[in-house]
N, C-alpha and C positions, 0 to 999 in steps of 0.2 A: 363113431364115437358118440360115447355119452355125454350131451352138453348141459350144463347146469341154469335155469333163471335162479337170480340170486331175489329172492323175496326181501322186502321191506320188513325190518323189525321194530315195532312200538312199545313203549314201556305203559304196562296195563298195570302194576300193584307194587306196592311199597311198604316196606316193613322196619321200623329202625327201633333198636335198642340201645344207647348212648349214656355217656356220664353224663349229658346234659338235656336228656330226655327220654322218655320211656316209650317214646309213638312219635309217628312222622312230623305231627303239625308243634308236640310241646320239644320238640328236637330243633326241628327249625326255627320258629319264633324265639329262641334261647340263643339260636345260634347267630340269628339277624339282632339279634340284641348283644352281641358280644359277650355272653356268660361264660367264665369260666368254670369246668367241671371238676378241677384239682381242687385237694384236703388232703387232711390228712389218711393212712391209710386204718383202716378200721377190720381187714380182713383176718388182721393177725399182729400180734407185736412188734411193732419194727424198731424199738430200743435201738439195740446192734448194727443195724442195715445202716451203710451210708445218706441212701433215699426212702424216704419214709412216710414216703405222700406221692401219690398216683390218681388219676382219674376213673375212681371208683363210681359203678351203677349205684342208685341214689332211689331209696321207697320203692324198692322192686318188692315183690310177695310172690315165691317163682307160687303157691299153692294155690295163686288166684287163676292160672292160666295153666298148669299141669298137674294131673292128681297126684297123688305123694307117693303112691307106690309106683308107678309110671316113675315118677322123679329120681325117683334112686336109683334107678338104671343109666342111670345118664351123669356125666360130668355135667358142670355150668355151662363149659363151651359148646353142647346138647342143647342144655335147656335157653339159652337164651337165643342157641337157633332155632326152635322151635317156636317162641314165643315171638319172634320178629319175621317169621314167617308166616306166622298164624294170621299177624297186621296184612301181611301183601295176600295173601289171600282172600281173606275179607274186604280188602278195599280193591280187588279183582272184579270182585264184584260177578261168580258164574255160578250158574247149578251145577256141579260136579256130577249128577248123574247124564247129564247135554253134554259134556266131554269127550271124547275121544283120550283116555287116561292112558292107554298106550303112547301117544304122540304128545304126552306132558314129562318132561325131565325136572331134576333135580341134577345141577353142578353148585356143588355146597366148596368150602372153603376156611381150611383154618393152618393157620402158621404151626400150631403147638398143637393141638389136638388136648387131650385131658390132662393137662399140667399136674391140677390140683389133685387126680384120681393118683397119677404116680406118684406124687411125695406123700399122698396119706397113704397110701399102700406102701412102700418102701420103708419110712419110719414104723409102722406097725409090722411091719415083717423085721426090723431090728429088735422093736421091741419086746418083738414074741420068742429074741434071742437066736430068730435067724433059721424059725420053726415055721415052714411056706404052708401059711392059712390062708392063703389069697381070696377075698371075696371072687363069685363065679361071673360079677359081671367087670371083675379089675379090666381084660381085655375087651371087653366089648362099650366102655365105658371111656377109656386111654384111646382108642385109635381114629383117627382124624379124620375118614369114609364115615365114620356111623352117623354124623349128624345129618349125611344124604338120605342117607337109609331110611334114619328114624320119619324124619318129615315124606318122604314117599311111602312112608309103612303110614301115617297115620292118614293121609290121603287117599291112599289108593293110585299112587301117581308112577307107573309102568314103562316112562319112559327110560332116557338118558338119567345114568345116575351115578355118580361118582364124584369127588374129593378132587381138587386145586392146591397143588402145595407147593407156593414160591415165594415164602418168608414173607414181607411186607408188602407184596405185590401180588398174593393169593386170591383175594375176592376181585380183583382187575384182572387177574387171567382165567377166572371161574366167569364171569362175564363177558369176556370178550371170547372163550370156547360157547359157549352159552348163544352170543350173537351168531357165531358162527355155522352151529347147528339149525337157527333156527331159519336163516336165509338161505341155507342149504336145503330148506325142504324136511330135515333131517327128524323136526321136530315141528309141533303146532305153537308149545309154549313152556318154557325153562323158566323157572324159578332158580334164580343164582347167587348169593353173596357169600356172606361168610359169618364166621363169630371168631370170639378168643375170650379165655379168663387165664388170663396170664399174669393177674396180681396174686401170687403164690411166693413163700417167700423162697424159692429156689427160682422162680423169673426175677423177682428182685435181684437177689443175689448175683445172680449168673449173668444181667444184664449192666449190673455197677462192677462187677470183674470185668467184664468188654469197657468199661470207664462210656457206656454210653448214653445211660440215666442224666437228667440234671440232676445235681444235689441241694438245690437254692430250697431246702427245709426250714429257713425264716420265712417264707412268701410262696407257697406253691401255687396259688392261683395265677401269678404271672411268673412261672416257671418257664411255661414253653413259649418261646419268644421267636420266633423263628427270624431269620435275616437280622440278629441285633448283636451288636457289640459284645455283648454281655453273656451270648448264649451259651450251655455248658453243657446241652445235652438232652435228648427229650424225655417225654412224661408219659409212664405207661398207662394206657386205655384198656377199657375191654367193652365189649359189647358186640350187636349186631346189625347187619343191616341186611335185607332180601327185597329183591327186584325182580319181578315176572316179566320177560321177554317173548311175546307174542307176534306172530306173524300177522303183518297187516290185516288181509284180507280175513283170515280167522278171527280179531278182535272184531273188525266191520261189521262182520256176518252176526255176529251174539251182540251186538251195541256196548261194546266195551267201552268203559272212560279212559282214555290217551294219555299218559300226563306227559308222555315226550315221546321222543325217539332217538335208539341205538344205531349211527351212521358209521362209524369206523372203530378199526381196535386194531393195535399191533404188540408185539411181545420180542423184546430183545434183550441180550444177555453183553454185559460190558466184558467179559472175559478178562477180567481185571484183580478183584482183591474181593479176599475170605469175604471180607466187610464193609469193605472201605467203596464208594461211588469213584468212576472212573474221573482225575480233576479237571478234565475239560467234558465232562458226560457224555460222552462219544456215544455209548446204549442208547444214554436215553433220546440223543439227538435222532440218531437211526430209528428208534421207535417212533416219536412225535413226527417224522415226517412218511414212518411207512403208514402211520393210522392215519394220517390226513389224507394221503393218497389213496388209502383203500375207502374212505369215507368221500373220495371223490371232491375236496375240498382245499379252498389253501389256507395260505395266514393272512390273506387280505380277510378268508370268514369268521376266523376267531374272536369272540369277543371277549370271551373269561378263562382262563386258565385256573384250576387248581392245583395247586402245585403240595407235591410230596412233602418238602419243608417242615422236616421235623423239629429243627432248631440244633441239631448237629454244626458243629465249624466244620466241617469238610463239606457235609452232605448239602446245603442249603445252595453254598458256592457253587456246586460244579452243578447241580441243576439248573441253577440262576441261568451259569454260562451254555448249559446246552441251551437255553429258552432264545436264549439272545443269537445262539448262533443259529437256531432255524428260524427267527422268526426277525430277525436285523431292526430295518427303521422302522419294522411296525409295533415292537414293543411297548411302545411309549401309548399305541393305541388301546392297548387289552390291559383288563384290570387280571392282576394275580393277585391271589390269596392262599393265604395257611389256616385250613380250619385246624387243623392238628392245635392250635395255640389255643382251641376252647377242649375242645376233647379231648385233646392226647393223641398217644400213637396205639390205635387198637389194631397195631400187625394185620395178621390174618385178615383180621378185619374192616382195616383200616379201607380199603379201595372200595368196597362194598358203601357204606357209610359218606363215602365222601363223593361217591357216582348219585346217593340222593340228595348231597347238598347241590351238585351241576345242575339236578332236576330238577330242583325246586328254584335255584335261580334264574336258570332258561322259562319259569312259567312264573314268577311271581317278576321280572326283572331285575333283581336286586344278588348286589355280588355280595357275598357273605363277608363279614371285618378278618382280616388279621388281629388280634390283640395282643397287647406287653409289649410291641416292638417297640423301640423307644429311640435309640440310635441305632442309624444303620453300620452293621460290621461292613471291616475293608471286602475288596476284591468283586463289588457287587460293580454293574453299570450303570452309567449314568439315565434318565428318564423312567423308570420305574415307577410302575403305577403300584404297591403292594396293598392298597385297600386297608391303610393303615388307622386301628384306632373302631370304626367305625361303619357299617354297610354301603353301600352305595346303592343310589337307583340307576341304571342305564339298561337301554335294550340291549338281552342276549337270546342273539337264535343258537350260538354254536357254543358250546363249553367241551372243553381236554378235562380229562382226569388223571395227573401221573402220579403212579406207583413206583417203589421200588424196594428190593429184599436182598439181604444179606445173600450172598452165593454171586452177588451184580445181576439178578433179574431184572428186567422192567416190562412194567405193562401200563401198555394208553389207552385209555374207549375215550371216545367221541360221540357228544351226543348233542340233538337238537332241537330247537321248538320244532312241535305237530303243527302244520299247517295242512292238512288234509290229500 
């Protein structure tokens, strides 16, 4: 019978492209400062839309990162993926010629894939009186797996390669999968993460139809207000997050800089509703318990939880109920924060971006804040530390990141301070 010795998995590369910063350092500094990334939509004219604002990327020139000819073959979500992946690869600081690229994989997530491409091509199809003159790049710009393929082609990475799709849990699902493959010895390194470009007419109108988006058009910067009594939905965000997970021995042998350690993960289902989380957060409870068990940790080890907390009336409360059920009396000793209050909700890219927030929080011993929440809503337990208003200094050895998606998907990742 074959036995597997599980390997340690460390983090050796980070890349971020977010509404509050186009690289990891800018993103993290603005997050610690409590900066909102929300503002009026500029991508299209939102006059007739119920929601007229979003968390868009700012000051980004794609030409600075990707050749124009190559960029034409990519939807925005793939372009975002390439930019974040490039930062992660550079931060990992290795010589590709000295790496076994058959053992270097890419697992990349997107909940929606090429939404802008699909929208543009269908409008053009209609404008052409339904004469089918589609771009030869229509399909390869559209499909969700193409970002993983494009990253692999750029760097010649011939290991495990695919896309995870579990709605807003997608990039945490990618991280958990990558973690498992590396620790089982199926890969030495995996670049994992996710990207999303959902700020399109169809994206905004579709989520408006679900009554999922905030309509606080008079004050966009405070619209994402998790747990607040006046929260009215999430704020759409866009961008990407990339993380390189590496076998510990492999990283040490090449003299890598190690940013942290991934020690556990779990994926569960609510099996309850298309869009709503379970009222008591049962799937989330099971996921957090399994993730801690997988990490060989207890509730006493956790210092910080980056909550999914999108600023929706039902979801925010069900997650806190789940956290309270898992952590019990220990809840008062744990910092919780909702970084979507600053970045908005990056859908399939949210988990990767929030994992980077966790890793940086562990490195700096700083809990990023929850901004714009002033009056807590009903249904929350007493004694919560939701890190309201400003960042808090504290020792963080272990951080947990929660992500949940339409369809009842739950993915939880656990990170730990690297101590050799």
